[in-house]
N, C-alpha and C positions, 0 to 999 in steps of 0.2 A: 151306140151305147145308150142305155137308159139311165136317167137320174130320177129316182122316184121320191126324193126327199120332200118336195113341195106338192106332191100329189095326194089328194084325199084317198085313203085306202079303199073306200067304197067305190072309187072310180077306176081302180086298176084294171078291171075286166075290159073297160072300153079303151084303156090306154094301150094294152098289148093285144094286138089282133091275133087271130089264129095263124095267119101267115107269118107274123113276127115270132110267135111261139115256135113255129117250125124252124125258123132261122136260128133262134136261140138254142133249140135242141141240137141242131147241126153243129153249132159252135161248141156247145158243152161236150158233145161226143168227141170232137177234135181235141178239146182240152184234156179229156180223160186219157188220151193216148200220149200226151206229152210226158217225157221222162228226162229231167235235167236236175242237177243238184241245186240250182238257184231258182227253181220253179216249184211252188207248192203243188203237190200231187192231188188231183181230184180223184177220189176213189169211186164215188157214186153221186148222182144227183136225182132229185125228185121234183116234179112240177105238179101242183094241184091247185086249180082255180087261180088265185092271185099270189100264191106262195111258191118260192123257189128255195129248196134246201140243198146245200152241197155238203157232202161228207168228204173231208180232206185228211191228209196225213197229220199226225200229231207232231207239232214242233215244240220241243221242251226248253229250248234256250234261245235267248235273243229276242228280236222283235221283227215283225214283218217289214217294218220301216227301216231296219238297219241294212 
C-alpha cells in the first residue's frame, strides 16, 4: 500500500514506478469485479501521470466509517 500524505506532489512520478503502476492496475481491475453489499463498488478508474481517479457508486446515507 502507498501512503502519499508526506510526499511532495512533484516527486510522485519517481515514487510510483511503471512496474508498480502495472500492479496497481491489476489490483484495481480486481476491485472493479467485487460485488458485495458491504463493499463500495468501483465503477471505473483512470490513471494519468501522478493522479488516480476512482468513480464509485453513490452512497446516500450513513458514513463509510460506520
